[in-house]
N, C-alpha and C positions, 0 to 999 in steps of 0.2 A: 324293890319294886321294878318290874319291867316296863320299859317304855319303847314303843316303835316310832321312830322319827323319820318322816318322808325326807329322803335325802338325795341331792343331786351331785355332791362332791364339791359344790360351789361354797362361797364364803359364808352366805347366810345359814344354810343348813349345818355348815361346819361350826360356826359360832353357836347356833342352838344346841348342838350335841355338847359342845365344850361346856356351855352353862348348865345344861341339864344333868351332866354327868355326876355331879356332887350328890344329887339326890336320887338318881335312877340308874338302873342297868340299862344303858342305851343301846338299842339295836337300830342301826342305820337301814332303812328299807327303801328300795327304789322300785317304782312301778315301771313296767315295761309292756308294750303292746306286741313285743317279739319281732319288730320290723328291723331293728339294728342291734348291735352288741354294745350300744353306748352305755348300757347299765354298768358294764365292766369298769368304766372310769370312775363311778361312785364306789364300786367295790375296792378299787385300789386306793382311793382317798381314805375310805372308812378304815381299811386295813392299816394304811400308813399312820392313821391318828389313833389306832388302838381299839376300835369299835368292831363289834360284830356286824355282819352285814347279811341281808336277805333281799333276794329279788322276788317281787310278786308280780303275777300276771294281771294285766288289766284287760278289759272287755273290748274286743275288736269292733263291736257295734258302737261303742263309745267313740273310738277312733274315727270310724267312718262319719258319724254325726258330727263330730267336732270339725272335721276337714270341710264338710258342707257348710256349716255355721261360718268358718273363717273366710271360705270363698265368697259366701253370700255377703258377709259383713266387709270384707276388704281389709280385715286387720285381725290379730290373733286374740285380742283380749277375751271375748265371750267364750272362745274354745278352750283357751288355757284355764279359764276359771272352771268350765265343766270338767275337764280332765282332773284338775286339782280336787274337786268335790268327790268325783269318782274314786280317786286314789285314796282319799281319806276314808271313804266308806269301806274299801277293801282292806285297808291297814286296820281299821277299828275292829274287823272280824278275826285278827289274829289273837293269840293267847297272851295278852298284855294287860297291865293295869291302866296304862295311859298311852295316848297318841300325841304327837306333836308335828309341827312344821316350822320353817324358817321364816314365815310371813313377818314383815316389819310394819311399823306404824304408818309409814308413808308409801307402802305399796299400793299400786292401783289394781294390780292383779298378780297372783291370786290374793283373794282376801276371804276371811271367815267372819261372818256376822255372829253376834251373840246368840241369835235365834239358831243358826246352823251349829254352833258349838254345843248348845244345850241339847240339841236334837241329836246329834252324834252320841253325847254322853248318856242321854236317856234311853236310846234305842239299843246301844251296844254295851252299856255298863262299863264304859271306860271314861277317864279323864281326858279332855282335850286341852292341850297346852300350847300357847304360842309365846315362848320365852322372849321373843324379840319385838312383841307388840308395843312395847314402851319405847323402843329405840328408833331414832330417826336414821337416815342413810349415813350421815356424817359420823354419828356415834358408833354405828356399827363398823364403818371403814376404820376409825382410830382402833377400835377393840380388834379388829381383824388384822390390821398392820402389826400390832403389838404381839400377836399370837401366832399367826400362820404365814407360811411361805405361799404366797398367792400368785397365779398367773392371771392376768386380765388382758382382754383384747377382744377383737370383733368376734361375734357369735359364731361365724362359720369357722374360725381358726382355733377356737379354745376347746379342749376336750371337756365334755360335760355329759350328765345323765339326767338332764330335765326332759320334760316331754317335748320339747321343741324339735330336736333332731329327728325323732320318729315322726312327728307331724309333717315336717318339712319332707321327708322321704315319701309319705304317703301322698301329699299334696303333688310332688314332682311326679310320681307314678301315674296319678289319675289325671292331673291337670296341666302337667309340664313345669319345666324350671322357672318359666317366666311368672307363673302364677305364685311361686314361693316368694319371689322378689316383690310381687305386688302386695302379698299379705303381710310378710314380716319386714318391719322397718329395720334399718341399720341400728345395731345396739351392741353394748359390750357384755361379755359374760366373764366369770371367774372360775377358776379350778384350784382347789387347795392341793399343794404337793406334799404337805406335811406341817409340822409345828416349827416355830423358830426355834433355833438352837440357843 
């Protein structure tokens, strides 16, 4: 069975791929607005882990609306949620049996409610799977530590292919660098360089 996994190259989506690989032909899929080449980080990580990779185009209008939401809110949460939902919709249109992401039990954003998952499944004829939804952060960290070679550090310094860097770029272009710092709090990111030997 074919499964398309929303993939950033970070620890959560990499662990999701690892867990699903036993049951599905996993294709790592990264959504991009075409503003940067950050999706290439995900492609490298997927290739290093032995998964096929696909880049999909996300809608520019979603990016623009997301940036305005983030600027108005003064924080990224609602914007990131919007982009994640859009990416799931795009990936659900691929020729696959199932779609998945790396959301965890204790994630504040993005999340997928039961109603959203059922709607995706009903409208697109795919299964939606969230293999980490029963795992908390510490459990994920222990599994990742035992499985992958991971780089962790400040978001601005770690290569990644989530939506954040493209949205940061768009905010900086339209509202200036200061707005980026006002919207995005300091936080760490991860990037998987391969499996532990």
